[in-house]
mmCIF file of the N, C-alpha and C atoms, coordinates in Angstrom:
data_MODEL
# 
_entry.id   MODEL 
# 
loop_
_atom_site.group_PDB 
_atom_site.id 
_atom_site.type_symbol 
_atom_site.label_atom_id 
_atom_site.label_alt_id 
_atom_site.label_comp_id 
_atom_site.label_asym_id 
_atom_site.label_entity_id 
_atom_site.label_seq_id 
_atom_site.pdbx_PDB_ins_code 
_atom_site.Cartn_x 
_atom_site.Cartn_y 
_atom_site.Cartn_z 
_atom_site.occupancy 
_atom_site.B_iso_or_equiv 
_atom_site.pdbx_formal_charge 
_atom_site.auth_seq_id 
_atom_site.auth_comp_id 
_atom_site.auth_asym_id 
_atom_site.auth_atom_id 
_atom_site.pdbx_PDB_model_num 
ATOM 1   N N  . MET A 1 1  ? 147.442 28.388 159.314 1.00 0.00 ? 1  MET A N  1 
ATOM 2   C CA . MET A 1 1  ? 146.898 27.686 158.171 1.00 0.00 ? 1  MET A CA 1 
ATOM 3   C C  . MET A 1 1  ? 145.615 26.953 158.546 1.00 0.00 ? 1  MET A C  1 
ATOM 4   N N  . PHE A 1 2  ? 145.573 26.376 159.728 1.00 0.00 ? 2  PHE A N  1 
ATOM 5   C CA . PHE A 1 2  ? 144.391 25.643 160.200 1.00 0.00 ? 2  PHE A CA 1 
ATOM 6   C C  . PHE A 1 2  ? 143.132 26.497 160.084 1.00 0.00 ? 2  PHE A C  1 
ATOM 7   N N  . ASP A 1 3  ? 143.211 27.757 160.480 1.00 0.00 ? 3  ASP A N  1 
ATOM 8   C CA . ASP A 1 3  ? 142.046 28.648 160.432 1.00 0.00 ? 3  ASP A CA 1 
ATOM 9   C C  . ASP A 1 3  ? 141.825 29.266 159.068 1.00 0.00 ? 3  ASP A C  1 
ATOM 10  N N  . ALA A 1 4  ? 142.816 29.201 158.185 1.00 0.00 ? 4  ALA A N  1 
ATOM 11  C CA . ALA A 1 4  ? 142.721 29.880 156.897 1.00 0.00 ? 4  ALA A CA 1 
ATOM 12  C C  . ALA A 1 4  ? 142.098 29.023 155.800 1.00 0.00 ? 4  ALA A C  1 
ATOM 13  N N  . ILE A 1 5  ? 142.036 27.711 155.966 1.00 0.00 ? 5  ILE A N  1 
ATOM 14  C CA . ILE A 1 5  ? 141.498 26.870 154.899 1.00 0.00 ? 5  ILE A CA 1 
ATOM 15  C C  . ILE A 1 5  ? 139.978 26.931 154.877 1.00 0.00 ? 5  ILE A C  1 
ATOM 16  N N  . ASP A 1 6  ? 139.413 26.752 153.685 1.00 0.00 ? 6  ASP A N  1 
ATOM 17  C CA . ASP A 1 6  ? 137.963 26.813 153.515 1.00 0.00 ? 6  ASP A CA 1 
ATOM 18  C C  . ASP A 1 6  ? 137.262 25.514 153.885 1.00 0.00 ? 6  ASP A C  1 
ATOM 19  N N  . ALA A 1 7  ? 138.006 24.427 153.903 1.00 0.00 ? 7  ALA A N  1 
ATOM 20  C CA . ALA A 1 7  ? 137.417 23.127 154.235 1.00 0.00 ? 7  ALA A CA 1 
ATOM 21  C C  . ALA A 1 7  ? 137.265 23.003 155.740 1.00 0.00 ? 7  ALA A C  1 
ATOM 22  N N  . GLY A 1 8  ? 136.159 22.393 156.156 1.00 0.00 ? 8  GLY A N  1 
ATOM 23  C CA . GLY A 1 8  ? 135.957 22.135 157.570 1.00 0.00 ? 8  GLY A CA 1 
ATOM 24  C C  . GLY A 1 8  ? 136.946 21.091 158.061 1.00 0.00 ? 8  GLY A C  1 
ATOM 25  N N  . PHE A 1 9  ? 137.521 21.338 159.220 1.00 0.00 ? 9  PHE A N  1 
ATOM 26  C CA . PHE A 1 9  ? 138.560 20.454 159.744 1.00 0.00 ? 9  PHE A CA 1 
ATOM 27  C C  . PHE A 1 9  ? 138.460 20.446 161.261 1.00 0.00 ? 9  PHE A C  1 
ATOM 28  N N  . CYS A 1 10 ? 138.564 19.249 161.849 1.00 0.00 ? 10 CYS A N  1 
ATOM 29  C CA . CYS A 1 10 ? 138.594 19.174 163.307 1.00 0.00 ? 10 CYS A CA 1 
ATOM 30  C C  . CYS A 1 10 ? 139.589 18.109 163.736 1.00 0.00 ? 10 CYS A C  1 
ATOM 31  N N  . ILE A 1 11 ? 140.023 18.219 164.972 1.00 0.00 ? 11 ILE A N  1 
ATOM 32  C CA . ILE A 1 11 ? 140.893 17.223 165.587 1.00 0.00 ? 11 ILE A CA 1 
ATOM 33  C C  . ILE A 1 11 ? 140.100 16.601 166.723 1.00 0.00 ? 11 ILE A C  1 
ATOM 34  N N  . ILE A 1 12 ? 140.080 15.273 166.747 1.00 0.00 ? 12 ILE A N  1 
ATOM 35  C CA . ILE A 1 12 ? 139.330 14.564 167.782 1.00 0.00 ? 12 ILE A CA 1 
ATOM 36  C C  . ILE A 1 12 ? 140.260 13.653 168.568 1.00 0.00 ? 12 ILE A C  1 
ATOM 37  N N  . GLU A 1 13 ? 139.807 13.298 169.760 1.00 0.00 ? 13 GLU A N  1 
ATOM 38  C CA . GLU A 1 13 ? 140.464 12.288 170.583 1.00 0.00 ? 13 GLU A CA 1 
ATOM 39  C C  . GLU A 1 13 ? 139.501 11.109 170.670 1.00 0.00 ? 13 GLU A C  1 
ATOM 40  N N  . VAL A 1 14 ? 139.929 9.946  170.226 1.00 0.00 ? 14 VAL A N  1 
ATOM 41  C CA . VAL A 1 14 ? 139.091 8.753  170.296 1.00 0.00 ? 14 VAL A CA 1 
ATOM 42  C C  . VAL A 1 14 ? 139.165 8.204  171.715 1.00 0.00 ? 14 VAL A C  1 
ATOM 43  N N  . LEU A 1 15 ? 138.015 7.875  172.280 1.00 0.00 ? 15 LEU A N  1 
ATOM 44  C CA . LEU A 1 15 ? 137.928 7.344  173.647 1.00 0.00 ? 15 LEU A CA 1 
ATOM 45  C C  . LEU A 1 15 ? 137.677 5.845  173.582 1.00 0.00 ? 15 LEU A C  1 
ATOM 46  N N  . PHE A 1 16 ? 138.418 5.102  174.410 1.00 0.00 ? 16 PHE A N  1 
ATOM 47  C CA . PHE A 1 16 ? 138.356 3.638  174.404 1.00 0.00 ? 16 PHE A CA 1 
ATOM 48  C C  . PHE A 1 16 ? 137.780 3.117  175.713 1.00 0.00 ? 16 PHE A C  1 
ATOM 49  N N  . ASP A 1 17 ? 137.054 2.010  175.631 1.00 0.00 ? 17 ASP A N  1 
ATOM 50  C CA . ASP A 1 17 ? 136.548 1.361  176.831 1.00 0.00 ? 17 ASP A CA 1 
ATOM 51  C C  . ASP A 1 17 ? 137.644 0.457  177.409 1.00 0.00 ? 17 ASP A C  1 
ATOM 52  N N  . PRO A 1 18 ? 137.397 -0.200 178.553 1.00 0.00 ? 18 PRO A N  1 
ATOM 53  C CA . PRO A 1 18 ? 138.427 -1.065 179.158 1.00 0.00 ? 18 PRO A CA 1 
ATOM 54  C C  . PRO A 1 18 ? 138.874 -2.224 178.261 1.00 0.00 ? 18 PRO A C  1 
ATOM 55  N N  . GLN A 1 19 ? 138.049 -2.600 177.302 1.00 0.00 ? 19 GLN A N  1 
ATOM 56  C CA . GLN A 1 19 ? 138.420 -3.675 176.376 1.00 0.00 ? 19 GLN A CA 1 
ATOM 57  C C  . GLN A 1 19 ? 139.135 -3.137 175.126 1.00 0.00 ? 19 GLN A C  1 
ATOM 58  N N  . GLU A 1 20 ? 139.532 -1.851 175.172 1.00 0.00 ? 20 GLU A N  1 
ATOM 59  C CA . GLU A 1 20 ? 140.269 -1.220 174.072 1.00 0.00 ? 20 GLU A CA 1 
ATOM 60  C C  . GLU A 1 20 ? 139.424 -1.019 172.817 1.00 0.00 ? 20 GLU A C  1 
ATOM 61  N N  . LYS A 1 21 ? 138.110 -0.957 172.965 1.00 0.00 ? 21 LYS A N  1 
ATOM 62  C CA . LYS A 1 21 ? 137.218 -0.697 171.838 1.00 0.00 ? 21 LYS A CA 1 
ATOM 63  C C  . LYS A 1 21 ? 136.829 0.777  171.854 1.00 0.00 ? 21 LYS A C  1 
ATOM 64  N N  . PRO A 1 22 ? 136.963 1.459  170.731 1.00 0.00 ? 22 PRO A N  1 
ATOM 65  C CA . PRO A 1 22 ? 136.557 2.860  170.690 1.00 0.00 ? 22 PRO A CA 1 
ATOM 66  C C  . PRO A 1 22 ? 135.037 2.968  170.854 1.00 0.00 ? 22 PRO A C  1 
ATOM 67  N N  . PHE A 1 23 ? 134.589 3.919  171.660 1.00 0.00 ? 23 PHE A N  1 
ATOM 68  C CA . PHE A 1 23 ? 133.156 4.054  171.902 1.00 0.00 ? 23 PHE A CA 1 
ATOM 69  C C  . PHE A 1 23 ? 132.646 5.484  171.767 1.00 0.00 ? 23 PHE A C  1 
ATOM 70  N N  . ASP A 1 24 ? 133.521 6.455  171.694 1.00 0.00 ? 24 ASP A N  1 
ATOM 71  C CA . ASP A 1 24 ? 133.103 7.856  171.618 1.00 0.00 ? 24 ASP A CA 1 
ATOM 72  C C  . ASP A 1 24 ? 134.311 8.668  171.165 1.00 0.00 ? 24 ASP A C  1 
ATOM 73  N N  . TYR A 1 25 ? 134.093 9.933  170.876 1.00 0.00 ? 25 TYR A N  1 
ATOM 74  C CA . TYR A 1 25 ? 135.225 10.801 170.575 1.00 0.00 ? 25 TYR A CA 1 
ATOM 75  C C  . TYR A 1 25 ? 134.968 12.203 171.078 1.00 0.00 ? 25 TYR A C  1 
ATOM 76  N N  . ARG A 1 26 ? 136.061 12.889 171.420 1.00 0.00 ? 26 ARG A N  1 
ATOM 77  C CA . ARG A 1 26 ? 135.998 14.243 171.973 1.00 0.00 ? 26 ARG A CA 1 
ATOM 78  C C  . ARG A 1 26 ? 136.587 15.219 170.948 1.00 0.00 ? 26 ARG A C  1 
ATOM 79  N N  . PHE A 1 27 ? 135.882 16.326 170.744 1.00 0.00 ? 27 PHE A N  1 
ATOM 80  C CA . PHE A 1 27 ? 136.380 17.381 169.864 1.00 0.00 ? 27 PHE A CA 1 
ATOM 81  C C  . PHE A 1 27 ? 137.450 18.177 170.602 1.00 0.00 ? 27 PHE A C  1 
ATOM 82  N N  . LEU A 1 28 ? 138.655 18.235 170.027 1.00 0.00 ? 28 LEU A N  1 
ATOM 83  C CA . LEU A 1 28 ? 139.749 18.975 170.644 1.00 0.00 ? 28 LEU A CA 1 
ATOM 84  C C  . LEU A 1 28 ? 139.931 20.353 170.013 1.00 0.00 ? 28 LEU A C  1 
ATOM 85  N N  . GLU A 1 29 ? 139.835 20.421 168.697 1.00 0.00 ? 29 GLU A N  1 
ATOM 86  C CA . GLU A 1 29 ? 139.991 21.676 167.978 1.00 0.00 ? 29 GLU A CA 1 
ATOM 87  C C  . GLU A 1 29 ? 139.129 21.628 166.726 1.00 0.00 ? 29 GLU A C  1 
ATOM 88  N N  . ALA A 1 30 ? 138.726 22.788 166.259 1.00 0.00 ? 30 ALA A N  1 
ATOM 89  C CA . ALA A 1 30 ? 137.990 22.882 164.996 1.00 0.00 ? 30 ALA A CA 1 
ATOM 90  C C  . ALA A 1 30 ? 138.252 24.246 164.390 1.00 0.00 ? 30 ALA A C  1 
ATOM 91  N N  . ASN A 1 31 ? 138.324 24.274 163.074 1.00 0.00 ? 31 ASN A N  1 
ATOM 92  C CA . ASN A 1 31 ? 138.510 25.564 162.429 1.00 0.00 ? 31 ASN A CA 1 
ATOM 93  C C  . ASN A 1 31 ? 137.136 26.215 162.184 1.00 0.00 ? 31 ASN A C  1 
ATOM 94  N N  . PRO A 1 32 ? 137.108 27.506 161.873 1.00 0.00 ? 32 PRO A N  1 
ATOM 95  C CA . PRO A 1 32 ? 135.824 28.187 161.658 1.00 0.00 ? 32 PRO A CA 1 
ATOM 96  C C  . PRO A 1 32 ? 134.977 27.540 160.558 1.00 0.00 ? 32 PRO A C  1 
ATOM 97  N N  . ALA A 1 33 ? 135.612 27.026 159.510 1.00 0.00 ? 33 ALA A N  1 
ATOM 98  C CA . ALA A 1 33 ? 134.858 26.392 158.432 1.00 0.00 ? 33 ALA A CA 1 
ATOM 99  C C  . ALA A 1 33 ? 134.125 25.146 158.930 1.00 0.00 ? 33 ALA A C  1 
ATOM 100 N N  . PHE A 1 34 ? 134.741 24.380 159.807 1.00 0.00 ? 34 PHE A N  1 
ATOM 101 C CA . PHE A 1 34 ? 134.085 23.194 160.373 1.00 0.00 ? 34 PHE A CA 1 
ATOM 102 C C  . PHE A 1 34 ? 132.824 23.607 161.125 1.00 0.00 ? 34 PHE A C  1 
ATOM 103 N N  . ILE A 1 35 ? 132.940 24.633 161.942 1.00 0.00 ? 35 ILE A N  1 
ATOM 104 C CA . ILE A 1 35 ? 131.790 25.104 162.720 1.00 0.00 ? 35 ILE A CA 1 
ATOM 105 C C  . ILE A 1 35 ? 130.704 25.635 161.794 1.00 0.00 ? 35 ILE A C  1 
ATOM 106 N N  . ASP A 1 36 ? 131.082 26.406 160.778 1.00 0.00 ? 36 ASP A N  1 
ATOM 107 C CA . ASP A 1 36 ? 130.114 26.925 159.817 1.00 0.00 ? 36 ASP A CA 1 
ATOM 108 C C  . ASP A 1 36 ? 129.418 25.802 159.056 1.00 0.00 ? 36 ASP A C  1 
ATOM 109 N N  . GLN A 1 37 ? 130.176 24.804 158.639 1.00 0.00 ? 37 GLN A N  1 
ATOM 110 C CA . GLN A 1 37 ? 129.629 23.735 157.803 1.00 0.00 ? 37 GLN A CA 1 
ATOM 111 C C  . GLN A 1 37 ? 128.823 22.707 158.585 1.00 0.00 ? 37 GLN A C  1 
ATOM 112 N N  . THR A 1 38 ? 129.140 22.506 159.850 1.00 0.00 ? 38 THR A N  1 
ATOM 113 C CA . THR A 1 38 ? 128.428 21.488 160.637 1.00 0.00 ? 38 THR A CA 1 
ATOM 114 C C  . THR A 1 38 ? 127.393 22.074 161.582 1.00 0.00 ? 38 THR A C  1 
ATOM 115 N N  . GLY A 1 39 ? 127.563 23.333 161.935 1.00 0.00 ? 39 GLY A N  1 
ATOM 116 C CA . GLY A 1 39 ? 126.681 23.937 162.927 1.00 0.00 ? 39 GLY A CA 1 
ATOM 117 C C  . GLY A 1 39 ? 127.002 23.502 164.347 1.00 0.00 ? 39 GLY A C  1 
ATOM 118 N N  . LEU A 1 40 ? 128.117 22.813 164.543 1.00 0.00 ? 40 LEU A N  1 
ATOM 119 C CA . LEU A 1 40 ? 128.497 22.321 165.872 1.00 0.00 ? 40 LEU A CA 1 
ATOM 120 C C  . LEU A 1 40 ? 129.223 23.430 166.641 1.00 0.00 ? 40 LEU A C  1 
ATOM 121 N N  . THR A 1 41 ? 128.461 24.356 167.158 1.00 0.00 ? 41 THR A N  1 
ATOM 122 C CA . THR A 1 41 ? 129.043 25.411 167.974 1.00 0.00 ? 41 THR A CA 1 
ATOM 123 C C  . THR A 1 41 ? 129.220 24.899 169.393 1.00 0.00 ? 41 THR A C  1 
ATOM 124 N N  . ASN A 1 42 ? 130.216 25.360 170.075 1.00 0.00 ? 42 ASN A N  1 
ATOM 125 C CA . ASN A 1 42 ? 130.506 24.966 171.458 1.00 0.00 ? 42 ASN A CA 1 
ATOM 126 C C  . ASN A 1 42 ? 130.789 23.475 171.619 1.00 0.00 ? 42 ASN A C  1 
ATOM 127 N N  . ALA A 1 43 ? 131.278 22.822 170.580 1.00 0.00 ? 43 ALA A N  1 
ATOM 128 C CA . ALA A 1 43 ? 131.566 21.388 170.661 1.00 0.00 ? 43 ALA A CA 1 
ATOM 129 C C  . ALA A 1 43 ? 132.946 21.112 171.254 1.00 0.00 ? 43 ALA A C  1 
ATOM 130 N N  . ILE A 1 44 ? 133.860 22.069 171.187 1.00 0.00 ? 44 ILE A N  1 
ATOM 131 C CA . ILE A 1 44 ? 135.223 21.837 171.658 1.00 0.00 ? 44 ILE A CA 1 
ATOM 132 C C  . ILE A 1 44 ? 135.203 21.443 173.135 1.00 0.00 ? 44 ILE A C  1 
ATOM 133 N N  . GLY A 1 45 ? 135.869 20.318 173.432 1.00 0.00 ? 45 GLY A N  1 
ATOM 134 C CA . GLY A 1 45 ? 135.932 19.815 174.800 1.00 0.00 ? 45 GLY A CA 1 
ATOM 135 C C  . GLY A 1 45 ? 134.826 18.837 175.142 1.00 0.00 ? 45 GLY A C  1 
ATOM 136 N N  . THR A 1 46 ? 133.831 18.692 174.293 1.00 0.00 ? 46 THR A N  1 
ATOM 137 C CA . THR A 1 46 ? 132.755 17.741 174.568 1.00 0.00 ? 46 THR A CA 1 
ATOM 138 C C  . THR A 1 46 ? 132.911 16.516 173.678 1.00 0.00 ? 46 THR A C  1 
ATOM 139 N N  . THR A 1 47 ? 132.284 15.434 174.088 1.00 0.00 ? 47 THR A N  1 
ATOM 140 C CA . THR A 1 47 ? 132.266 14.247 173.236 1.00 0.00 ? 47 THR A CA 1 
ATOM 141 C C  . THR A 1 47 ? 131.042 14.339 172.335 1.00 0.00 ? 47 THR A C  1 
ATOM 142 N N  . ILE A 1 48 ? 131.055 13.540 171.288 1.00 0.00 ? 48 ILE A N  1 
ATOM 143 C CA . ILE A 1 48 ? 129.908 13.551 170.392 1.00 0.00 ? 48 ILE A CA 1 
ATOM 144 C C  . ILE A 1 48 ? 128.655 13.100 171.128 1.00 0.00 ? 48 ILE A C  1 
ATOM 145 N N  . LEU A 1 49 ? 128.796 12.157 172.070 1.00 0.00 ? 49 LEU A N  1 
ATOM 146 C CA . LEU A 1 49 ? 127.615 11.686 172.800 1.00 0.00 ? 49 LEU A CA 1 
ATOM 147 C C  . LEU A 1 49 ? 127.141 12.704 173.841 1.00 0.00 ? 49 LEU A C  1 
ATOM 148 N N  . GLU A 1 50 ? 128.040 13.519 174.380 1.00 0.00 ? 50 GLU A N  1 
ATOM 149 C CA . GLU A 1 50 ? 127.623 14.608 175.273 1.00 0.00 ? 50 GLU A CA 1 
ATOM 150 C C  . GLU A 1 50 ? 126.950 15.718 174.469 1.00 0.00 ? 50 GLU A C  1 
ATOM 151 N N  . PHE A 1 51 ? 127.532 16.013 173.326 1.00 0.00 ? 51 PHE A N  1 
ATOM 152 C CA . PHE A 1 51 ? 127.040 17.112 172.502 1.00 0.00 ? 51 PHE A CA 1 
ATOM 153 C C  . PHE A 1 51 ? 125.739 16.738 171.804 1.00 0.00 ? 51 PHE A C  1 
ATOM 154 N N  . ALA A 1 52 ? 125.656 15.513 171.324 1.00 0.00 ? 52 ALA A N  1 
ATOM 155 C CA . ALA A 1 52 ? 124.486 15.059 170.576 1.00 0.00 ? 52 ALA A CA 1 
ATOM 156 C C  . ALA A 1 52 ? 124.125 13.645 171.003 1.00 0.00 ? 52 ALA A C  1 
ATOM 157 N N  . PRO A 1 53 ? 123.458 13.494 172.153 1.00 0.00 ? 53 PRO A N  1 
ATOM 158 C CA . PRO A 1 53 ? 123.145 12.148 172.663 1.00 0.00 ? 53 PRO A CA 1 
ATOM 159 C C  . PRO A 1 53 ? 122.300 11.314 171.697 1.00 0.00 ? 53 PRO A C  1 
ATOM 160 N N  . GLU A 1 54 ? 121.574 11.969 170.814 1.00 0.00 ? 54 GLU A N  1 
ATOM 161 C CA . GLU A 1 54 ? 120.749 11.251 169.849 1.00 0.00 ? 54 GLU A CA 1 
ATOM 162 C C  . GLU A 1 54 ? 121.561 10.730 168.672 1.00 0.00 ? 54 GLU A C  1 
ATOM 163 N N  . HIS A 1 55 ? 122.857 11.066 168.634 1.00 0.00 ? 55 HIS A N  1 
ATOM 164 C CA . HIS A 1 55 ? 123.739 10.618 167.559 1.00 0.00 ? 55 HIS A CA 1 
ATOM 165 C C  . HIS A 1 55 ? 123.761 9.103  167.524 1.00 0.00 ? 55 HIS A C  1 
ATOM 166 N N  . GLU A 1 56 ? 123.763 8.544  166.311 1.00 0.00 ? 56 GLU A N  1 
ATOM 167 C CA . GLU A 1 56 ? 123.783 7.082  166.206 1.00 0.00 ? 56 GLU A CA 1 
ATOM 168 C C  . GLU A 1 56 ? 125.029 6.508  166.877 1.00 0.00 ? 56 GLU A C  1 
ATOM 169 N N  . THR A 1 57 ? 124.990 5.237  167.163 1.00 0.00 ? 57 THR A N  1 
ATOM 170 C CA . THR A 1 57 ? 126.116 4.571  167.813 1.00 0.00 ? 57 THR A CA 1 
ATOM 171 C C  . THR A 1 57 ? 127.401 4.865  167.052 1.00 0.00 ? 57 THR A C  1 
ATOM 172 N N  . PHE A 1 58 ? 128.423 5.186  167.800 1.00 0.00 ? 58 PHE A N  1 
ATOM 173 C CA . PHE A 1 58 ? 129.713 5.526  167.215 1.00 0.00 ? 58 PHE A CA 1 
ATOM 174 C C  . PHE A 1 58 ? 130.276 4.326  166.462 1.00 0.00 ? 58 PHE A C  1 
ATOM 175 N N  . ARG A 1 59 ? 130.462 4.491  165.166 1.00 0.00 ? 59 ARG A N  1 
ATOM 176 C CA . ARG A 1 59 ? 131.004 3.413  164.334 1.00 0.00 ? 59 ARG A CA 1 
ATOM 177 C C  . ARG A 1 59 ? 132.514 3.607  164.213 1.00 0.00 ? 59 ARG A C  1 
ATOM 178 N N  . THR A 1 60 ? 133.253 2.574  164.570 1.00 0.00 ? 60 THR A N  1 
ATOM 179 C CA . THR A 1 60 ? 134.689 2.765  164.713 1.00 0.00 ? 60 THR A CA 1 
ATOM 180 C C  . THR A 1 60 ? 135.534 1.785  163.915 1.00 0.00 ? 60 THR A C  1 
ATOM 181 N N  . SER A 1 61 ? 134.961 1.002  163.051 1.00 0.00 ? 61 SER A N  1 
ATOM 182 C CA . SER A 1 61 ? 135.769 0.007  162.354 1.00 0.00 ? 61 SER A CA 1 
ATOM 183 C C  . SER A 1 61 ? 136.924 0.646  161.597 1.00 0.00 ? 61 SER A C  1 
ATOM 184 N N  . TYR A 1 62 ? 136.715 1.845  161.086 1.00 0.00 ? 62 TYR A N  1 
ATOM 185 C CA . TYR A 1 62 ? 137.790 2.522  160.351 1.00 0.00 ? 62 TYR A CA 1 
ATOM 186 C C  . TYR A 1 62 ? 138.871 3.044  161.289 1.00 0.00 ? 62 TYR A C  1 
ATOM 187 N N  . LEU A 1 63 ? 138.606 3.124  162.583 1.00 0.00 ? 63 LEU A N  1 
ATOM 188 C CA . LEU A 1 63 ? 139.600 3.600  163.535 1.00 0.00 ? 63 LEU A CA 1 
ATOM 189 C C  . LEU A 1 63 ? 140.428 2.461  164.126 1.00 0.00 ? 63 LEU A C  1 
ATOM 190 N N  . GLN A 1 64 ? 139.968 1.240  163.973 1.00 0.00 ? 64 GLN A N  1 
ATOM 191 C CA . GLN A 1 64 ? 140.665 0.105  164.560 1.00 0.00 ? 64 GLN A CA 1 
ATOM 192 C C  . GLN A 1 64 ? 141.645 -0.458 163.550 1.00 0.00 ? 64 GLN A C  1 
ATOM 193 N N  . SER A 1 65 ? 142.908 -0.323 163.851 1.00 0.00 ? 65 SER A N  1 
ATOM 194 C CA . SER A 1 65 ? 143.937 -0.853 162.954 1.00 0.00 ? 65 SER A CA 1 
ATOM 195 C C  . SER A 1 65 ? 145.199 -1.107 163.775 1.00 0.00 ? 65 SER A C  1 
ATOM 196 N N  . PRO A 1 66 ? 146.136 -1.853 163.244 1.00 0.00 ? 66 PRO A N  1 
ATOM 197 C CA . PRO A 1 66 ? 147.384 -2.100 163.973 1.00 0.00 ? 66 PRO A CA 1 
ATOM 198 C C  . PRO A 1 66 ? 148.162 -0.817 164.259 1.00 0.00 ? 66 PRO A C  1 
ATOM 199 N N  . GLN A 1 67 ? 147.916 0.236  163.499 1.00 0.00 ? 67 GLN A N  1 
ATOM 200 C CA . GLN A 1 67 ? 148.650 1.474  163.676 1.00 0.00 ? 67 GLN A CA 1 
ATOM 201 C C  . GLN A 1 67 ? 148.016 2.401  164.703 1.00 0.00 ? 67 GLN A C  1 
ATOM 202 N N  . GLN A 1 68 ? 146.875 2.026  165.274 1.00 0.00 ? 68 GLN A N  1 
ATOM 203 C CA . GLN A 1 68 ? 146.207 2.941  166.202 1.00 0.00 ? 68 GLN A CA 1 
ATOM 204 C C  . GLN A 1 68 ? 147.112 3.239  167.396 1.00 0.00 ? 68 GLN A C  1 
ATOM 205 N N  . CYS A 1 69 ? 147.023 4.458  167.855 1.00 0.00 ? 69 CYS A N  1 
ATOM 206 C CA . CYS A 1 69 ? 147.773 4.815  169.047 1.00 0.00 ? 69 CYS A CA 1 
ATOM 207 C C  . CYS A 1 69 ? 146.847 5.575  169.986 1.00 0.00 ? 69 CYS A C  1 
ATOM 208 N N  . HIS A 1 70 ? 147.039 5.382  171.247 1.00 0.00 ? 70 HIS A N  1 
ATOM 209 C CA . HIS A 1 70 ? 146.224 6.073  172.260 1.00 0.00 ? 70 HIS A CA 1 
ATOM 210 C C  . HIS A 1 70 ? 146.939 6.069  173.570 1.00 0.00 ? 70 HIS A C  1 
# 
């Protein structure tokens, strides 16, 4: 099903610094639609900052919550 949907979809791993603040994320999986829609080829296994160092600072307020797990 992951590969069959038309919507772009990816799974990421959020990376935390020693103070438990998220600072980057790594692409773990992506469906073909995600790659087609974003143009992010060969992103699997890389972080957004490795893949696109010019990317703006990783904004993580939406990732910080009491339910976060890592």
